[in-house]
N, C-alpha and C positions, 0 to 999 in steps of 0.2 A: 697506396703503400710504397714506401721509399726503400724497397729491397735492391740492393746492389747499387744504391744511389744515395747521394748526400748534398746537403745544401749548407753553404757557409755564407755568413752575411758580415759585413763590417761597414757601418755608417751607411753610405750610399752605394755601396758596391756588393756584389754577390757572385757566387760560383756555385755551379751544380756539376758534381763529379759522378760519373755513371761507369759502370764495369760491365762488360759481357765478353763472350767468345769472339765476337765480330765487331768491327767498328761500326758497322750499320746498325746493329742492334744497341750498341751503347749509344749511338747518336739518338735513335728513336726513343730510348729511355730518358735520356737527357732532355730532349725536346718535350716529351710528354709532361715531365716534371716542370719545366720551364712553363708551359701553359697553365699548369696549377698555380705557380708562383705568380704569374702575370694576372690571372684572374683573382687571386687573393689581393694583390697590390690595387687592382681596380676597385674591387669592392670596398676597399679602405681609403679611397681618395688619393692613391699614388699612381704613378706612372712609370713605365720603362722607357729607356732611351733606345730606340731601335738601332741607331748608329753605333752604340756600344755593345750590341749584342754580338758575341762572338763565339765560335766553336773551335775547339782545339782537341785533336785526337793524338793518343799516344799508343803505340804498339811495340812489341818487343818481337825480335826474331823468333819464328816458330816453324818447326819442320812442316807443319800441315798449313800450307797457304790458304786453304779454304777457312780457316778459323780467323784469319785477319781480313780478307776480303777488300783489300785495297783502300784507296783514299776515297773520302766523302767529297763530292764536287758541288752540290747544291743542296741547301737546307732552307726551307721556308716555314713560317708560322703564320697563322690566321689571327690578326689583331682585330677584335670586335669593333674598334673605333677607327683604326687606320688601314684596315684590310689586310691583305697579304704583305708580309714583311720578309726580306731575305736575311739569313744569318750569315755574317761574313766569316769565311773559313780563314783561320790565322795558323801560322807555323811558329810564331813567337809571341810573347807578351812583353 
């Protein structure tokens, strides 16, 4: 189920948007849905390019710092054919 999450596709590019009270939970949600998209692509004879898989987080100032939980430093996903792949953390596109 894609609650608090959305997928946008254009030709050979895509973006998953996820929202949550913390950056960590939003990252987990986006990664879970990325895995679903990845599996669908593979089942349909398509591939992802791990070198173009990037994560960007956005936060706003909040008086309760526990809701933001800082920056994400490392994110990995397990590709059934290529093994573990690191997701590049970016600050601009």
